mmCIF file of the N, C-alpha and C atoms, coordinates in Angstrom:
data_MODEL
# 
_entry.id   MODEL 
# 
loop_
_atom_site.group_PDB 
_atom_site.id 
_atom_site.type_symbol 
_atom_site.label_atom_id 
_atom_site.label_alt_id 
_atom_site.label_comp_id 
_atom_site.label_asym_id 
_atom_site.label_entity_id 
_atom_site.label_seq_id 
_atom_site.pdbx_PDB_ins_code 
_atom_site.Cartn_x 
_atom_site.Cartn_y 
_atom_site.Cartn_z 
_atom_site.occupancy 
_atom_site.B_iso_or_equiv 
_atom_site.pdbx_formal_charge 
_atom_site.auth_seq_id 
_atom_site.auth_comp_id 
_atom_site.auth_asym_id 
_atom_site.auth_atom_id 
_atom_site.pdbx_PDB_model_num 
ATOM 1   N N  . MET A 1 1  ? 0.822  -1.198 0.000   1.00 0.00 ? 1  MET A N  1 
ATOM 2   C CA . MET A 1 1  ? 0.000  0.000  0.000   1.00 0.00 ? 1  MET A CA 1 
ATOM 3   C C  . MET A 1 1  ? 0.861  1.255  0.000   1.00 0.00 ? 1  MET A C  1 
ATOM 4   N N  . ALA A 1 2  ? 1.987  1.200  0.709   1.00 0.00 ? 2  ALA A N  1 
ATOM 5   C CA . ALA A 1 2  ? 2.859  2.371  0.769   1.00 0.00 ? 2  ALA A CA 1 
ATOM 6   C C  . ALA A 1 2  ? 3.492  2.656  -0.591  1.00 0.00 ? 2  ALA A C  1 
ATOM 7   N N  . GLN A 1 3  ? 3.672  1.598  -1.384  1.00 0.00 ? 3  GLN A N  1 
ATOM 8   C CA . GLN A 1 3  ? 4.278  1.795  -2.691  1.00 0.00 ? 3  GLN A CA 1 
ATOM 9   C C  . GLN A 1 3  ? 3.340  2.580  -3.608  1.00 0.00 ? 3  GLN A C  1 
ATOM 10  N N  . LYS A 1 4  ? 2.041  2.351  -3.545  1.00 0.00 ? 4  LYS A N  1 
ATOM 11  C CA . LYS A 1 4  ? 1.087  3.085  -4.372  1.00 0.00 ? 4  LYS A CA 1 
ATOM 12  C C  . LYS A 1 4  ? 1.052  4.555  -3.984  1.00 0.00 ? 4  LYS A C  1 
ATOM 13  N N  . ALA A 1 5  ? 1.146  4.849  -2.710  1.00 0.00 ? 5  ALA A N  1 
ATOM 14  C CA . ALA A 1 5  ? 1.158  6.245  -2.264  1.00 0.00 ? 5  ALA A CA 1 
ATOM 15  C C  . ALA A 1 5  ? 2.415  6.945  -2.761  1.00 0.00 ? 5  ALA A C  1 
ATOM 16  N N  . GLY A 1 6  ? 3.530  6.239  -2.800  1.00 0.00 ? 6  GLY A N  1 
ATOM 17  C CA . GLY A 1 6  ? 4.772  6.812  -3.302  1.00 0.00 ? 6  GLY A CA 1 
ATOM 18  C C  . GLY A 1 6  ? 4.706  7.115  -4.782  1.00 0.00 ? 6  GLY A C  1 
ATOM 19  N N  . THR A 1 7  ? 4.064  6.237  -5.548  1.00 0.00 ? 7  THR A N  1 
ATOM 20  C CA . THR A 1 7  ? 3.947  6.493  -6.985  1.00 0.00 ? 7  THR A CA 1 
ATOM 21  C C  . THR A 1 7  ? 3.032  7.661  -7.265  1.00 0.00 ? 7  THR A C  1 
ATOM 22  N N  . LYS A 1 8  ? 2.002  7.834  -6.470  1.00 0.00 ? 8  LYS A N  1 
ATOM 23  C CA . LYS A 1 8  ? 1.109  8.981  -6.675  1.00 0.00 ? 8  LYS A CA 1 
ATOM 24  C C  . LYS A 1 8  ? 1.830  10.286 -6.368  1.00 0.00 ? 8  LYS A C  1 
ATOM 25  N N  . SER A 1 9  ? 2.637  10.290 -5.309  1.00 0.00 ? 9  SER A N  1 
ATOM 26  C CA . SER A 1 9  ? 3.360  11.519 -4.985  1.00 0.00 ? 9  SER A CA 1 
ATOM 27  C C  . SER A 1 9  ? 4.449  11.793 -6.020  1.00 0.00 ? 9  SER A C  1 
ATOM 28  N N  . ASN A 1 10 ? 5.085  10.742 -6.527  1.00 0.00 ? 10 ASN A N  1 
ATOM 29  C CA . ASN A 1 10 ? 6.075  10.929 -7.590  1.00 0.00 ? 10 ASN A CA 1 
ATOM 30  C C  . ASN A 1 10 ? 5.420  11.463 -8.856  1.00 0.00 ? 10 ASN A C  1 
ATOM 31  N N  . ALA A 1 11 ? 4.242  10.966 -9.170  1.00 0.00 ? 11 ALA A N  1 
ATOM 32  C CA . ALA A 1 11 ? 3.529  11.447 -10.349 1.00 0.00 ? 11 ALA A CA 1 
ATOM 33  C C  . ALA A 1 11 ? 3.128  12.904 -10.182 1.00 0.00 ? 11 ALA A C  1 
ATOM 34  N N  . ALA A 1 12 ? 2.732  13.284 -8.988  1.00 0.00 ? 12 ALA A N  1 
ATOM 35  C CA . ALA A 1 12 ? 2.355  14.677 -8.737  1.00 0.00 ? 12 ALA A CA 1 
ATOM 36  C C  . ALA A 1 12 ? 3.565  15.594 -8.859  1.00 0.00 ? 12 ALA A C  1 
ATOM 37  N N  . ILE A 1 13 ? 4.690  15.169 -8.326  1.00 0.00 ? 13 ILE A N  1 
ATOM 38  C CA . ILE A 1 13 ? 5.917  15.974 -8.420  1.00 0.00 ? 13 ILE A CA 1 
ATOM 39  C C  . ILE A 1 13 ? 6.351  16.102 -9.872  1.00 0.00 ? 13 ILE A C  1 
ATOM 40  N N  . LEU A 1 14 ? 6.297  15.011 -10.619 1.00 0.00 ? 14 LEU A N  1 
ATOM 41  C CA . LEU A 1 14 ? 6.674  15.043 -12.029 1.00 0.00 ? 14 LEU A CA 1 
ATOM 42  C C  . LEU A 1 14 ? 5.750  15.952 -12.824 1.00 0.00 ? 14 LEU A C  1 
ATOM 43  N N  . THR A 1 15 ? 4.464  15.898 -12.545 1.00 0.00 ? 15 THR A N  1 
ATOM 44  C CA . THR A 1 15 ? 3.507  16.763 -13.232 1.00 0.00 ? 15 THR A CA 1 
ATOM 45  C C  . THR A 1 15 ? 3.798  18.229 -12.948 1.00 0.00 ? 15 THR A C  1 
ATOM 46  N N  . ILE A 1 16 ? 4.080  18.553 -11.716 1.00 0.00 ? 16 ILE A N  1 
ATOM 47  C CA . ILE A 1 16 ? 4.392  19.942 -11.352 1.00 0.00 ? 16 ILE A CA 1 
ATOM 48  C C  . ILE A 1 16 ? 5.681  20.398 -12.027 1.00 0.00 ? 16 ILE A C  1 
ATOM 49  N N  . LEU A 1 17 ? 6.702  19.550 -12.044 1.00 0.00 ? 17 LEU A N  1 
ATOM 50  C CA . LEU A 1 17 ? 7.966  19.912 -12.689 1.00 0.00 ? 17 LEU A CA 1 
ATOM 51  C C  . LEU A 1 17 ? 7.800  20.111 -14.192 1.00 0.00 ? 17 LEU A C  1 
ATOM 52  N N  . LEU A 1 18 ? 7.024  19.252 -14.831 1.00 0.00 ? 18 LEU A N  1 
ATOM 53  C CA . LEU A 1 18 ? 6.780  19.410 -16.264 1.00 0.00 ? 18 LEU A CA 1 
ATOM 54  C C  . LEU A 1 18 ? 5.993  20.678 -16.555 1.00 0.00 ? 18 LEU A C  1 
ATOM 55  N N  . PHE A 1 19 ? 5.038  20.999 -15.707 1.00 0.00 ? 19 PHE A N  1 
ATOM 56  C CA . PHE A 1 19 ? 4.268  22.230 -15.883 1.00 0.00 ? 19 PHE A CA 1 
ATOM 57  C C  . PHE A 1 19 ? 5.164  23.455 -15.727 1.00 0.00 ? 19 PHE A C  1 
ATOM 58  N N  . LEU A 1 20 ? 6.047  23.438 -14.732 1.00 0.00 ? 20 LEU A N  1 
ATOM 59  C CA . LEU A 1 20 ? 6.975  24.555 -14.541 1.00 0.00 ? 20 LEU A CA 1 
ATOM 60  C C  . LEU A 1 20 ? 7.952  24.681 -15.709 1.00 0.00 ? 20 LEU A C  1 
ATOM 61  N N  . ALA A 1 21 ? 8.389  23.560 -16.259 1.00 0.00 ? 21 ALA A N  1 
ATOM 62  C CA . ALA A 1 21 ? 9.273  23.597 -17.428 1.00 0.00 ? 21 ALA A CA 1 
ATOM 63  C C  . ALA A 1 21 ? 8.545  24.191 -18.626 1.00 0.00 ? 21 ALA A C  1 
ATOM 64  N N  . TYR A 1 22 ? 7.269  23.853 -18.783 1.00 0.00 ? 22 TYR A N  1 
ATOM 65  C CA . TYR A 1 22 ? 6.472  24.422 -19.872 1.00 0.00 ? 22 TYR A CA 1 
ATOM 66  C C  . TYR A 1 22 ? 6.315  25.933 -19.697 1.00 0.00 ? 22 TYR A C  1 
ATOM 67  N N  . LEU A 1 23 ? 6.039  26.371 -18.478 1.00 0.00 ? 23 LEU A N  1 
ATOM 68  C CA . LEU A 1 23 ? 5.908  27.808 -18.224 1.00 0.00 ? 23 LEU A CA 1 
ATOM 69  C C  . LEU A 1 23 ? 7.218  28.543 -18.494 1.00 0.00 ? 23 LEU A C  1 
ATOM 70  N N  . LEU A 1 24 ? 8.325  27.959 -18.101 1.00 0.00 ? 24 LEU A N  1 
ATOM 71  C CA . LEU A 1 24 ? 9.624  28.578 -18.340 1.00 0.00 ? 24 LEU A CA 1 
ATOM 72  C C  . LEU A 1 24 ? 9.916  28.681 -19.835 1.00 0.00 ? 24 LEU A C  1 
ATOM 73  N N  . SER A 1 25 ? 9.596  27.642 -20.571 1.00 0.00 ? 25 SER A N  1 
ATOM 74  C CA . SER A 1 25 ? 9.797  27.662 -22.020 1.00 0.00 ? 25 SER A CA 1 
ATOM 75  C C  . SER A 1 25 ? 8.927  28.729 -22.675 1.00 0.00 ? 25 SER A C  1 
ATOM 76  N N  . ALA A 1 26 ? 7.675  28.819 -22.263 1.00 0.00 ? 26 ALA A N  1 
ATOM 77  C CA . ALA A 1 26 ? 6.781  29.843 -22.815 1.00 0.00 ? 26 ALA A CA 1 
ATOM 78  C C  . ALA A 1 26 ? 7.269  31.241 -22.458 1.00 0.00 ? 26 ALA A C  1 
ATOM 79  N N  . PHE A 1 27 ? 7.806  31.405 -21.257 1.00 0.00 ? 27 PHE A N  1 
ATOM 80  C CA . PHE A 1 27 ? 8.333  32.707 -20.851 1.00 0.00 ? 27 PHE A CA 1 
ATOM 81  C C  . PHE A 1 27 ? 9.497  33.126 -21.733 1.00 0.00 ? 27 PHE A C  1 
ATOM 82  N N  . PHE A 1 28 ? 10.428 32.198 -21.998 1.00 0.00 ? 28 PHE A N  1 
ATOM 83  C CA . PHE A 1 28 ? 11.590 32.539 -22.817 1.00 0.00 ? 28 PHE A CA 1 
ATOM 84  C C  . PHE A 1 28 ? 11.183 32.919 -24.236 1.00 0.00 ? 28 PHE A C  1 
ATOM 85  N N  . LYS A 1 29 ? 10.196 32.235 -24.775 1.00 0.00 ? 29 LYS A N  1 
ATOM 86  C CA . LYS A 1 29 ? 9.733  32.563 -26.128 1.00 0.00 ? 29 LYS A CA 1 
ATOM 87  C C  . LYS A 1 29 ? 9.070  33.935 -26.156 1.00 0.00 ? 29 LYS A C  1 
ATOM 88  N N  . THR A 1 30 ? 8.294  34.252 -25.132 1.00 0.00 ? 30 THR A N  1 
ATOM 89  C CA . THR A 1 30 ? 7.585  35.529 -25.085 1.00 0.00 ? 30 THR A CA 1 
ATOM 90  C C  . THR A 1 30 ? 8.517  36.675 -24.725 1.00 0.00 ? 30 THR A C  1 
ATOM 91  N N  . ALA A 1 31 ? 9.440  36.450 -23.823 1.00 0.00 ? 31 ALA A N  1 
ATOM 92  C CA . ALA A 1 31 ? 10.349 37.513 -23.386 1.00 0.00 ? 31 ALA A CA 1 
ATOM 93  C C  . ALA A 1 31 ? 11.191 38.032 -24.540 1.00 0.00 ? 31 ALA A C  1 
ATOM 94  N N  . ALA A 1 32 ? 11.545 37.171 -25.458 1.00 0.00 ? 32 ALA A N  1 
ATOM 95  C CA . ALA A 1 32 ? 12.329 37.611 -26.616 1.00 0.00 ? 32 ALA A CA 1 
ATOM 96  C C  . ALA A 1 32 ? 11.527 38.597 -27.460 1.00 0.00 ? 32 ALA A C  1 
ATOM 97  N N  . ASN A 1 33 ? 10.249 38.330 -27.655 1.00 0.00 ? 33 ASN A N  1 
ATOM 98  C CA . ASN A 1 33 ? 9.415  39.228 -28.458 1.00 0.00 ? 33 ASN A CA 1 
ATOM 99  C C  . ASN A 1 33 ? 9.181  40.562 -27.769 1.00 0.00 ? 33 ASN A C  1 
ATOM 100 N N  . VAL A 1 34 ? 9.105  40.558 -26.468 1.00 0.00 ? 34 VAL A N  1 
ATOM 101 C CA . VAL A 1 34 ? 8.887  41.796 -25.726 1.00 0.00 ? 34 VAL A CA 1 
ATOM 102 C C  . VAL A 1 34 ? 10.146 42.660 -25.750 1.00 0.00 ? 34 VAL A C  1 
ATOM 103 N N  . ALA A 1 35 ? 11.306 42.039 -25.777 1.00 0.00 ? 35 ALA A N  1 
ATOM 104 C CA . ALA A 1 35 ? 12.569 42.775 -25.714 1.00 0.00 ? 35 ALA A CA 1 
ATOM 105 C C  . ALA A 1 35 ? 13.009 43.357 -27.054 1.00 0.00 ? 35 ALA A C  1 
ATOM 106 N N  . VAL A 1 36 ? 12.474 42.870 -28.160 1.00 0.00 ? 36 VAL A N  1 
ATOM 107 C CA . VAL A 1 36 ? 12.932 43.308 -29.482 1.00 0.00 ? 36 VAL A CA 1 
ATOM 108 C C  . VAL A 1 36 ? 12.785 44.813 -29.690 1.00 0.00 ? 36 VAL A C  1 
ATOM 109 N N  . PRO A 1 37 ? 11.654 45.445 -29.365 1.00 0.00 ? 37 PRO A N  1 
ATOM 110 C CA . PRO A 1 37 ? 11.570 46.901 -29.576 1.00 0.00 ? 37 PRO A CA 1 
ATOM 111 C C  . PRO A 1 37 ? 12.618 47.688 -28.785 1.00 0.00 ? 37 PRO A C  1 
ATOM 112 N N  . GLU A 1 38 ? 12.945 47.238 -27.595 1.00 0.00 ? 38 GLU A N  1 
ATOM 113 C CA . GLU A 1 38 ? 13.979 47.916 -26.806 1.00 0.00 ? 38 GLU A CA 1 
ATOM 114 C C  . GLU A 1 38 ? 15.352 47.758 -27.453 1.00 0.00 ? 38 GLU A C  1 
ATOM 115 N N  . PHE A 1 39 ? 15.627 46.575 -27.984 1.00 0.00 ? 39 PHE A N  1 
ATOM 116 C CA . PHE A 1 39 ? 16.894 46.375 -28.692 1.00 0.00 ? 39 PHE A CA 1 
ATOM 117 C C  . PHE A 1 39 ? 16.962 47.236 -29.945 1.00 0.00 ? 39 PHE A C  1 
ATOM 118 N N  . GLN A 1 40 ? 15.839 47.366 -30.630 1.00 0.00 ? 40 GLN A N  1 
ATOM 119 C CA . GLN A 1 40 ? 15.820 48.201 -31.831 1.00 0.00 ? 40 GLN A CA 1 
ATOM 120 C C  . GLN A 1 40 ? 16.170 49.643 -31.485 1.00 0.00 ? 40 GLN A C  1 
ATOM 121 N N  . LYS A 1 41 ? 15.617 50.145 -30.399 1.00 0.00 ? 41 LYS A N  1 
ATOM 122 C CA . LYS A 1 41 ? 15.912 51.520 -29.983 1.00 0.00 ? 41 LYS A CA 1 
ATOM 123 C C  . LYS A 1 41 ? 17.364 51.668 -29.524 1.00 0.00 ? 41 LYS A C  1 
ATOM 124 N N  . ALA A 1 42 ? 17.829 50.733 -28.717 1.00 0.00 ? 42 ALA A N  1 
ATOM 125 C CA . ALA A 1 42 ? 19.160 50.845 -28.121 1.00 0.00 ? 42 ALA A CA 1 
ATOM 126 C C  . ALA A 1 42 ? 20.278 50.687 -29.149 1.00 0.00 ? 42 ALA A C  1 
ATOM 127 N N  . ILE A 1 43 ? 20.126 49.734 -30.049 1.00 0.00 ? 43 ILE A N  1 
ATOM 128 C CA . ILE A 1 43 ? 21.193 49.434 -30.997 1.00 0.00 ? 43 ILE A CA 1 
ATOM 129 C C  . ILE A 1 43 ? 20.955 50.104 -32.349 1.00 0.00 ? 43 ILE A C  1 
ATOM 130 N N  . GLY A 1 44 ? 19.726 50.490 -32.609 1.00 0.00 ? 44 GLY A N  1 
ATOM 131 C CA . GLY A 1 44 ? 19.402 51.086 -33.895 1.00 0.00 ? 44 GLY A CA 1 
ATOM 132 C C  . GLY A 1 44 ? 19.169 50.051 -34.980 1.00 0.00 ? 44 GLY A C  1 
ATOM 133 N N  . LEU A 1 45 ? 18.564 48.932 -34.614 1.00 0.00 ? 45 LEU A N  1 
ATOM 134 C CA . LEU A 1 45 ? 18.283 47.881 -35.584 1.00 0.00 ? 45 LEU A CA 1 
ATOM 135 C C  . LEU A 1 45 ? 17.096 48.252 -36.457 1.00 0.00 ? 45 LEU A C  1 
ATOM 136 N N  . SER A 1 46 ? 17.158 47.854 -37.707 1.00 0.00 ? 46 SER A N  1 
ATOM 137 C CA . SER A 1 46 ? 15.996 48.021 -38.578 1.00 0.00 ? 46 SER A CA 1 
ATOM 138 C C  . SER A 1 46 ? 15.011 46.888 -38.290 1.00 0.00 ? 46 SER A C  1 
ATOM 139 N N  . ALA A 1 47 ? 13.819 47.017 -38.831 1.00 0.00 ? 47 ALA A N  1 
ATOM 140 C CA . ALA A 1 47 ? 12.803 45.986 -38.609 1.00 0.00 ? 47 ALA A CA 1 
ATOM 141 C C  . ALA A 1 47 ? 13.229 44.666 -39.243 1.00 0.00 ? 47 ALA A C  1 
ATOM 142 N N  . SER A 1 48 ? 13.856 44.725 -40.409 1.00 0.00 ? 48 SER A N  1 
ATOM 143 C CA . SER A 1 48 ? 14.279 43.482 -41.061 1.00 0.00 ? 48 SER A CA 1 
ATOM 144 C C  . SER A 1 48 ? 15.410 42.801 -40.290 1.00 0.00 ? 48 SER A C  1 
ATOM 145 N N  . ALA A 1 49 ? 16.342 43.573 -39.755 1.00 0.00 ? 49 ALA A N  1 
ATOM 146 C CA . ALA A 1 49 ? 17.424 42.983 -38.957 1.00 0.00 ? 49 ALA A CA 1 
ATOM 147 C C  . ALA A 1 49 ? 16.875 42.362 -37.678 1.00 0.00 ? 49 ALA A C  1 
ATOM 148 N N  . ALA A 1 50 ? 15.915 43.031 -37.051 1.00 0.00 ? 50 ALA A N  1 
ATOM 149 C CA . ALA A 1 50 ? 15.299 42.472 -35.844 1.00 0.00 ? 50 ALA A CA 1 
ATOM 150 C C  . ALA A 1 50 ? 14.551 41.186 -36.174 1.00 0.00 ? 50 ALA A C  1 
ATOM 151 N N  . GLY A 1 51 ? 13.919 41.145 -37.338 1.00 0.00 ? 51 GLY A N  1 
ATOM 152 C CA . GLY A 1 51 ? 13.225 39.928 -37.761 1.00 0.00 ? 51 GLY A CA 1 
ATOM 153 C C  . GLY A 1 51 ? 14.176 38.774 -38.002 1.00 0.00 ? 51 GLY A C  1 
ATOM 154 N N  . ILE A 1 52 ? 15.319 39.067 -38.599 1.00 0.00 ? 52 ILE A N  1 
ATOM 155 C CA . ILE A 1 52 ? 16.320 38.015 -38.839 1.00 0.00 ? 52 ILE A CA 1 
ATOM 156 C C  . ILE A 1 52 ? 16.865 37.487 -37.516 1.00 0.00 ? 52 ILE A C  1 
ATOM 157 N N  . ILE A 1 53 ? 17.149 38.380 -36.589 1.00 0.00 ? 53 ILE A N  1 
ATOM 158 C CA . ILE A 1 53 ? 17.660 37.953 -35.280 1.00 0.00 ? 53 ILE A CA 1 
ATOM 159 C C  . ILE A 1 53 ? 16.607 37.130 -34.538 1.00 0.00 ? 53 ILE A C  1 
ATOM 160 N N  . SER A 1 54 ? 15.352 37.553 -34.602 1.00 0.00 ? 54 SER A N  1 
ATOM 161 C CA . SER A 1 54 ? 14.283 36.786 -33.957 1.00 0.00 ? 54 SER A CA 1 
ATOM 162 C C  . SER A 1 54 ? 14.146 35.412 -34.596 1.00 0.00 ? 54 SER A C  1 
ATOM 163 N N  . GLY A 1 55 ? 14.250 35.364 -35.910 1.00 0.00 ? 55 GLY A N  1 
ATOM 164 C CA . GLY A 1 55 ? 14.181 34.080 -36.601 1.00 0.00 ? 55 GLY A CA 1 
ATOM 165 C C  . GLY A 1 55 ? 15.315 33.157 -36.211 1.00 0.00 ? 55 GLY A C  1 
ATOM 166 N N  . MET A 1 56 ? 16.508 33.720 -36.055 1.00 0.00 ? 56 MET A N  1 
ATOM 167 C CA . MET A 1 56 ? 17.657 32.913 -35.639 1.00 0.00 ? 56 MET A CA 1 
ATOM 168 C C  . MET A 1 56 ? 17.459 32.363 -34.231 1.00 0.00 ? 56 MET A C  1 
ATOM 169 N N  . PHE A 1 57 ? 16.738 33.102 -33.411 1.00 0.00 ? 57 PHE A N  1 
ATOM 170 C CA . PHE A 1 57 ? 16.459 32.638 -32.055 1.00 0.00 ? 57 PHE A CA 1 
ATOM 171 C C  . PHE A 1 57 ? 15.513 31.438 -32.074 1.00 0.00 ? 57 PHE A C  1 
ATOM 172 N N  . PHE A 1 58 ? 14.556 31.419 -33.010 1.00 0.00 ? 58 PHE A N  1 
ATOM 173 C CA . PHE A 1 58 ? 13.553 30.361 -33.022 1.00 0.00 ? 58 PHE A CA 1 
ATOM 174 C C  . PHE A 1 58 ? 13.929 29.164 -33.890 1.00 0.00 ? 58 PHE A C  1 
ATOM 175 N N  . PHE A 1 59 ? 14.980 29.252 -34.703 1.00 0.00 ? 59 PHE A N  1 
ATOM 176 C CA . PHE A 1 59 ? 15.403 28.100 -35.497 1.00 0.00 ? 59 PHE A CA 1 
ATOM 177 C C  . PHE A 1 59 ? 15.782 26.896 -34.636 1.00 0.00 ? 59 PHE A C  1 
ATOM 178 N N  . PRO A 1 60 ? 16.499 27.071 -33.522 1.00 0.00 ? 60 PRO A N  1 
ATOM 179 C CA . PRO A 1 60 ? 16.780 25.887 -32.682 1.00 0.00 ? 60 PRO A CA 1 
ATOM 180 C C  . PRO A 1 60 ? 15.508 25.212 -32.160 1.00 0.00 ? 60 PRO A C  1 
ATOM 181 N N  . TYR A 1 61 ? 14.477 25.989 -31.844 1.00 0.00 ? 61 TYR A N  1 
ATOM 182 C CA . TYR A 1 61 ? 13.219 25.384 -31.406 1.00 0.00 ? 61 TYR A CA 1 
ATOM 183 C C  . TYR A 1 61 ? 12.629 24.523 -32.519 1.00 0.00 ? 61 TYR A C  1 
ATOM 184 N N  . ALA A 1 62 ? 12.638 25.039 -33.733 1.00 0.00 ? 62 ALA A N  1 
ATOM 185 C CA . ALA A 1 62 ? 12.084 24.286 -34.859 1.00 0.00 ? 62 ALA A CA 1 
ATOM 186 C C  . ALA A 1 62 ? 12.923 23.044 -35.149 1.00 0.00 ? 62 ALA A C  1 
ATOM 187 N N  . PHE A 1 63 ? 14.238 23.189 -35.116 1.00 0.00 ? 63 PHE A N  1 
ATOM 188 C CA . PHE A 1 63 ? 15.121 22.059 -35.395 1.00 0.00 ? 63 PHE A CA 1 
ATOM 189 C C  . PHE A 1 63 ? 14.981 20.967 -34.337 1.00 0.00 ? 63 PHE A C  1 
ATOM 190 N N  . LEU A 1 64 ? 14.961 21.361 -33.077 1.00 0.00 ? 64 LEU A N  1 
ATOM 191 C CA . LEU A 1 64 ? 14.866 20.372 -32.005 1.00 0.00 ? 64 LEU A CA 1 
ATOM 192 C C  . LEU A 1 64 ? 13.481 19.744 -31.910 1.00 0.00 ? 64 LEU A C  1 
ATOM 193 N N  . GLN A 1 65 ? 12.481 20.393 -32.490 1.00 0.00 ? 65 GLN A N  1 
ATOM 194 C CA . GLN A 1 65 ? 11.146 19.806 -32.507 1.00 0.00 ? 65 GLN A CA 1 
ATOM 195 C C  . GLN A 1 65 ? 11.153 18.508 -33.316 1.00 0.00 ? 65 GLN A C  1 
ATOM 196 N N  . LEU A 1 66 ? 11.971 18.461 -34.355 1.00 0.00 ? 66 LEU A N  1 
ATOM 197 C CA . LEU A 1 66 ? 12.081 17.232 -35.142 1.00 0.00 ? 66 LEU A CA 1 
ATOM 198 C C  . LEU A 1 66 ? 12.610 16.086 -34.288 1.00 0.00 ? 66 LEU A C  1 
ATOM 199 N N  . ALA A 1 67 ? 13.600 16.370 -33.464 1.00 0.00 ? 67 ALA A N  1 
ATOM 200 C CA . ALA A 1 67 ? 14.178 15.324 -32.618 1.00 0.00 ? 67 ALA A CA 1 
ATOM 201 C C  . ALA A 1 67 ? 13.247 14.945 -31.473 1.00 0.00 ? 67 ALA A C  1 
ATOM 202 N N  . THR A 1 68 ? 12.683 15.935 -30.812 1.00 0.00 ? 68 THR A N  1 
ATOM 203 C CA . THR A 1 68 ? 11.836 15.624 -29.657 1.00 0.00 ? 68 THR A CA 1 
ATOM 204 C C  . THR A 1 68 ? 10.467 15.116 -30.075 1.00 0.00 ? 68 THR A C  1 
ATOM 205 N N  . GLY A 1 69 ? 10.025 15.469 -31.252 1.00 0.00 ? 69 GLY A N  1 
ATOM 206 C CA . GLY A 1 69 ? 8.733  14.974 -31.728 1.00 0.00 ? 69 GLY A CA 1 
ATOM 207 C C  . GLY A 1 69 ? 8.743  13.472 -31.933 1.00 0.00 ? 69 GLY A C  1 
ATOM 208 N N  . SER A 1 70 ? 9.889  12.931 -32.303 1.00 0.00 ? 70 SER A N  1 
ATOM 209 C CA . SER A 1 70 ? 9.972  11.486 -32.507 1.00 0.00 ? 70 SER A CA 1 
ATOM 210 C C  . SER A 1 70 ? 9.969  10.725 -31.181 1.00 0.00 ? 70 SER A C  1 
ATOM 211 N N  . LEU A 1 71 ? 10.248 11.411 -30.080 1.00 0.00 ? 71 LEU A N  1 
ATOM 212 C CA . LEU A 1 71 ? 10.238 10.757 -28.775 1.00 0.00 ? 71 LEU A CA 1 
ATOM 213 C C  . LEU A 1 71 ? 8.825  10.496 -28.271 1.00 0.00 ? 71 LEU A C  1 
ATOM 214 N N  . CYS A 1 72 ? 7.887  11.294 -28.727 1.00 0.00 ? 72 CYS A N  1 
ATOM 215 C CA . CYS A 1 72 ? 6.515  11.173 -28.210 1.00 0.00 ? 72 CYS A CA 1 
ATOM 216 C C  . CYS A 1 72 ? 5.716  10.130 -28.918 1.00 0.00 ? 72 CYS A C  1 
# 
């Protein structure tokens, strides 16, 4: 009986950790978009240069989706 209680608590901890990892990932994706206008002002980037830099930031997400998608 104690083993079943341990698995439930482990499942709850794992669920919470996965949820926090998802929130952190969403934050990093959103924070980059919020910071772009400030970078444009500070560095003097054009809209096209800011778009290229933003695209370069998201290419690893797209590339790694191919690898992690096969795991599911």
